[in-house]
C-alpha positions, 0 to 999 in steps of 0.5 A: 224237291220230293217228301214222303208224307206218312200216315201211322199205324194204328190199332184198328188198321192193324187189326185190318179195319177198313176206313169208312165210305165217307174218309174214302169218299174225303181221300178220294177227292183229296187226292184229286185236289193234289192230281190236279195240283200236279203234286201228287207223284204216287199214295195207297195205303198198306194192307195191316203188317201181319201179311206182310215181313220183315229181311233182316240181314246180318253178312251174309244171312237174311233172316225172314221174320213174319208179320204181325210185329209189334209196336203199332205206333211204328207201323206205316199205314200209307203214304204219298209221295208229292212233289214240291218245292220246299217243306212249308208247301208239303207242311200246306197240303199235309195240312189238309188230309181230311183225317180226324183228331188226333191222327199224325201225317209224318213229312220226310224229305227225299234224297236226290241225286245233287244231294250227296258229294262228289266222293260219294255219289259221282257224277256219271253214277247220279246221271243214272240215277236221275235216266233210271228215276225217269225212266220210271216215271214212263214206265209207270205213266208218273 
């Protein structure tokens, strides 16, 4: 099972304030522990929304809105993509994130092709999705 562990943005991350040297070192050790355990697939911090954009869809129309975006608490400041055996295992990893009081890590399970019934995702299309995922993993060294 794959899970995304999301780190919520706040006023500091939206202002572009970098983490402390100590937190960067602690996060590096945490990432190394997950990598050595074979559960970490990817993980990165995100730049503030002021450096981003949103594309809104309405029929054939596409509207681009440049950041920054309001409601920092609804934005993501970083993430880890992990592969574990259960939600409980994902929770156990999230509990080990070296964060301070009040910070939150949200855990969300990623859909797999097998989660879709054949009337929505026929077997041949599901197989193609899995092949694509494996190919992307090879290209990116996963």
